[in-house]
N, C-alpha and C positions, 0 to 999 in steps of 0.2 A: 506493500500500498502505498502512495506517494499521499505526505496530508505531513501533520500540524500536531502532536502534544503540546501544550503547557499547563500548566501548575501552578496552583497559588493560593497562598494562605488555605489547602484545602481542596478547593472548584481543582475538574478539571479541567479542558477544550481542548472540542480535534472538531482540526478543518480538515476534508477529506476531501482533498484534494487530487481531480481526473483517477476516479477511479471508475467513473462510469454506471452510476446507480446508486446503491455498489452491484452490476451480479455478478461476482464473487462472491462464492456464499463462507469463503477462505476472509475479505475481507469486511464480511460484516461480522462475521467472529469475532476479528477481533477491535474493531468499534464496541458489543457488545462486551467481552471480556477487560477493557475498559474502562465502561459505564462512565462516560463524558456525563459531565452538569449540560456542557450547554456541548451543543455538536451541528456542524453548519458540512451538510452533508450535499455535495453536488449532486446534479439534477442524472437524468436518464437522456442520451445524448440524440433525442427524436430525430433535428436535421438528417442525423442519419437512417435513420429507418427505412429499405429496401434495399440499404450500398450496402452496409456493413456491419448492418446490428439487422437480427428481423423476431418477432411477438415472440419465441421464446426467452430472449433473451432478453426483452419486456419487463415478461413475469416475469423472469428469472428475479431484478431489481424490483418489479416491487416485491414479490414476494421475502425479500431477503431489507429491506426497509422498513414493511413491516415488524418482520422478525427481531431485526434494530430497533424499530420505537417498543416491543413487547418485550422485550434482555434488556436495556441502558436501560431503562426510566420507567416502568412499572417493578413494583422492587414488593416479594414477596410478605 
């Protein structure tokens, strides 16, 4: 993952630069594991849809974003 993690005064911010959604499960898992207080998550590259990106990639990104929100922000 190319990104930035900043920790200060017990708070954590993640800026997830250029991970395309995230459409890769390992990136989603890393974000969940880091459990940020603030997350700046890049979006899915819809401008590449039909050229380099397909519906499967878009669905993976959507599912991973849902997992991130549930895993990183909803604490038991």
